[in-house]
Wavefront OBJ file of the C-alpha trace (Angstrom):
o trace
v 23.411 70.545 52.661
v 26.519 69.819 54.746
v 25.709 70.612 58.404
v 29.353 70.604 59.542
v 29.963 73.744 57.466
v 28.138 75.721 60.124
v 31.007 75.010 62.551
v 33.964 74.719 60.144
v 36.856 77.119 60.762
v 35.495 80.371 62.162
v 31.979 79.045 61.567
v 29.176 80.453 59.492
v 26.501 82.851 60.786
v 23.491 80.593 60.224
v 21.367 78.663 62.719
v 20.494 75.772 60.377
v 21.888 74.287 57.186
v 18.585 75.069 55.471
v 19.015 78.766 56.364
v 22.617 78.553 55.124
v 21.674 76.984 51.794
v 18.862 79.467 51.189
v 21.183 82.392 51.975
v 23.715 81.085 49.431
v 20.979 80.768 46.787
v 19.598 84.249 47.556
v 23.069 85.847 47.570
v 23.960 84.128 44.294
v 20.817 85.344 42.554
v 21.341 88.912 43.820
v 24.768 88.965 42.140
v 24.282 86.744 39.094
v 21.916 87.548 36.215
v 20.358 84.851 34.050
v 22.811 85.502 31.181
v 25.987 85.631 33.288
v 28.689 82.978 33.072
v 29.786 81.569 36.440
v 32.679 79.281 37.307
v 32.125 77.394 40.549
v 35.441 76.316 42.066
v 34.268 73.121 43.640
v 32.825 71.621 46.784
v 29.258 72.200 45.701
v 27.869 69.441 47.866
v 28.888 66.606 50.121
v 25.563 64.854 49.746
v 25.094 61.864 47.490
v 21.555 62.857 46.554
v 21.267 63.793 42.869
v 17.722 65.109 43.332
v 18.911 67.423 46.123
v 21.689 68.768 43.894
v 19.375 69.186 40.909
v 16.801 71.062 42.991
v 19.364 73.447 44.538
v 21.425 74.120 41.423
v 18.402 74.697 39.202
v 17.507 77.687 41.412
v 20.783 79.465 40.566
v 20.951 82.079 37.799
v 23.536 82.003 35.036
v 25.391 79.509 32.874
v 27.264 77.427 35.431
v 30.626 75.699 34.906
v 32.065 73.376 37.554
v 35.711 73.121 38.500
v 35.549 69.884 40.481
v 36.425 70.010 44.186
v 37.479 67.236 46.521
v 33.931 66.825 47.889
v 32.224 66.759 44.489
v 31.209 63.393 43.150
v 32.003 63.578 39.456
v 29.474 60.884 38.523
v 26.591 62.852 40.089
v 27.654 66.137 38.553
v 28.101 64.457 35.142
v 24.384 63.581 35.254
v 23.635 67.272 35.805
v 25.975 68.169 32.963
v 23.874 65.965 30.703
v 20.760 67.784 31.959
v 22.290 71.184 31.113
v 22.438 72.319 34.758
v 26.225 72.462 34.357
v 27.592 73.785 31.064
v 30.970 72.123 31.623
v 32.841 70.178 34.262
v 36.599 69.794 34.686
v 39.297 69.807 37.393
v 41.254 72.808 36.038
v 40.811 75.580 33.501
v 43.073 78.186 31.903
v 40.725 80.883 30.687
v 41.299 84.069 28.680
v 38.998 86.871 29.807
v 38.484 90.596 29.562
v 37.993 92.965 32.481
v 35.438 95.787 32.419
v 38.363 98.141 31.636
v 39.016 96.201 28.417
v 42.252 94.755 29.810
v 42.849 91.157 28.751
v 43.803 88.691 31.466
v 44.388 84.980 31.853
v 42.686 83.167 34.724
v 43.873 79.898 36.198
v 40.846 78.238 37.820
v 41.346 75.394 40.257
v 39.585 74.179 43.348
v 42.963 73.995 45.067
v 45.526 76.738 45.604
v 48.520 76.033 43.364
v 51.818 77.377 44.662
v 53.365 78.089 41.261
v 50.616 78.152 38.667
v 50.892 78.524 34.887
v 51.982 82.121 34.233
v 52.537 82.967 37.897
v 55.284 85.476 37.059
v 53.175 87.324 34.486
v 51.309 90.414 35.665
v 48.214 89.613 33.572
v 47.658 86.114 35.019
v 45.363 85.577 38.003
v 44.936 82.304 39.880
v 41.459 81.851 41.421
v 40.945 79.054 43.912
v 38.695 77.817 46.714
v 39.099 74.776 48.999
v 40.557 76.482 52.081
v 37.356 78.008 53.516
v 38.192 80.934 55.804
v 41.985 80.529 55.824
v 43.602 83.614 54.295
v 47.287 82.857 54.877
v 47.616 81.494 51.330
v 46.932 84.992 49.994
v 49.885 86.191 52.078
v 52.145 83.532 50.541
v 51.162 84.560 47.018
v 51.616 88.224 47.955
v 55.179 87.547 49.196
v 55.965 85.769 45.933
v 54.473 88.653 43.933
v 51.919 86.365 42.269
v 48.325 87.324 41.486
v 46.194 84.752 43.260
v 43.003 85.081 45.226
v 40.760 82.871 47.306
v 37.238 83.270 45.941
v 35.344 80.905 48.235
v 32.112 82.141 49.767
v 33.675 82.007 53.246
v 35.809 85.070 52.526
v 33.357 86.880 50.236
v 30.281 87.440 52.405
v 28.756 84.136 51.285
v 28.254 85.272 47.699
v 29.910 84.959 44.305
v 32.625 87.427 43.352
v 33.053 88.877 39.866
v 36.264 88.625 37.893
v 36.734 92.402 38.173
v 36.335 92.212 41.964
v 38.848 89.360 42.169
v 41.309 91.287 39.984
v 40.956 94.406 42.141
v 41.365 92.355 45.310
v 44.598 90.889 43.896
v 45.820 94.438 43.118
v 45.245 95.445 46.730
v 47.268 92.461 47.968
v 50.143 93.262 45.607
v 50.061 96.955 46.577
v 50.445 95.953 50.223
v 53.531 93.995 49.200
v 55.011 97.103 47.554
v 54.411 99.110 50.754
v 56.446 96.671 52.889
l 1 2 3 4 5 6 7 8 9 10 11 12 13 14 15 16 17 18 19 20 21 22 23 24 25 26 27 28 29 30 31 32 33 34 35 36 37 38 39 40 41 42 43 44 45 46 47 48 49 50 51 52 53 54 55 56 57 58 59 60 61 62 63 64 65 66 67 68 69 70 71 72 73 74 75 76 77 78 79 80 81 82 83 84 85 86 87 88 89 90 91 92 93 94 95 96 97 98 99 100 101 102 103 104 105 106 107 108 109 110 111 112 113 114 115 116 117 118 119 120 121 122 123 124 125 126 127 128 129 130 131 132 133 134 135 136 137 138 139 140 141 142 143 144 145 146 147 148 149 150 151 152 153 154 155 156 157 158 159 160 161 162 163 164 165 166 167 168 169 170 171 172 173 174 175 176 177 178 179 180 181
């Protein structure tokens, strides 16, 4: 519902914010099944309208967890937490997960990119972040440091959610490019 997003950075390929919002909902539901668990890394809405948020978020498949972003109003989202639209809400999360290969990984979830995150030097730790829209230079910084970190915002992922396995593979590609240099 934030019209300025259409022009932010490199811009978004939508004529209206309504078209934008519907595309995000459609893309989400193409990728996310009803039983999937999804972590949203913030900046869900800039609007102060709880009914608007409720209506939009209730259309999204999956069990949704919010990592609060700088544009999220915690009080509004807490109401939605109480209504079971959000399953949890926090500013940061260290999460143990398993890839489709069976490999166990640790994910550091934050709205913001963190230069040196918990476990940054460990090969099984992946930092997932948003906040920076279509800026990709942060990935280059992490790559130079040899850290696994990846921007998972919709701006750099065809306006749709990205799975943990996709994020892990994307981080492998970045680290492989480092080895080539």
